[in-house]
Residue, then its C-alpha position, 0 to 999 in steps of 0.5 A: m500500500e502506498p503512503i498517503q500524503l496528508g496535505n493532498g486531500d480532495a475537500e470537494f469529494i468529502r463534501k459530496v460524500e457527506v451531502e449524498s449520504r447525509q452523513d457527517m464523516k467527522k463523527c467517525y473516530q475509527c473504533g473499528n466496530c464496522a470492520a469487525g462485524c462485516p461479513m464481506s471484509f475478507t473480500y475487501d482491499y480496505t475495511a469499512s473503517q479504512l474507507i471511512r478514514l480515506i474519505q475523511l482524508g479526501q482520498r477520492q481515487r483510492v476510495l472510488s477505485s477500491r474493491a470494497v465499494w463493489m463487494c459491500a453486500t449492504c447488509e447494514t451490519c456496519s451501520t448497526r454497530c456504529p456507536n456514532e450512528i453513521d450509516v456506513a452502508r449508505v456511505l459505501d453505496v454512495c461511493r459505489h454510485m460515485a465510482r460508476r458516475e466518475g468512470y472508476a471501473g471496479e472489477r468488471n465481473v463484480r460490476l456486471f453482476a451488480d448491473a444484472f442484479l439491478q436489472s432483474v429487480r427493476m424488471n421483476g420487482r425482485a431478483h429472478e435467479l435464473g434470469l440474473m445468471a443468464v444475463f450475467k453469463l451472457r455479459t461475461l461470456k463464461f457460459f460454462a463456469d459453474l454449470s455443474l451446480a445447475p442440476a442440483m439447484l434446479l432440483k431444489g427449486k433454487l432456479p425457477f424458470l419463471p420470475h416470481r410476481i410480486k404485488a408491489r412491482n410498481e412501487v419497486a419501479d417507482i424506487f428506481r425512477r425516484f433514484k434516477e431523478g433524485r440523484a441530481e437533486d440530492a447532489a445539489g443539496g435538495k430534498p431527499 
């Protein structure tokens, strides 16, 4: 890991993260509770507490190009454990969206899976596992990877051929619409 030059922080990045996440980054005193409880930290290049510290230091490029912002499962364990009530999961989610907007690629397959998952939820109101995997396999061109798992999953009913229909499908579509419309408004400091 490269040393961080403390005088080179990006104050605008800190402000954007705080505005978009509605969290005060100065409240974090690096207790490590968020990192200690994270079930995904084994996949991270920086722990949740390290990412928060990097944000506090204005390290835009390190944060937005990190693997952790893409691997976060948004389970909110970190947010629940924070003694200062910082919504760490929201901060990481904001960073993931910023990374996408600003052209930080992240790992291609992780990004493609995230896109396929959101597409499935947007279309069906919830994830349709078989459709999600089909889209992911088409986008990665890895048609036969994990194919040996399919028969057992099909027999156990874990890969239904048709998506489950939910009653609140329109409400889920509305969430996606509001997010798309609200991003610009939130960044400008408007209403949530």
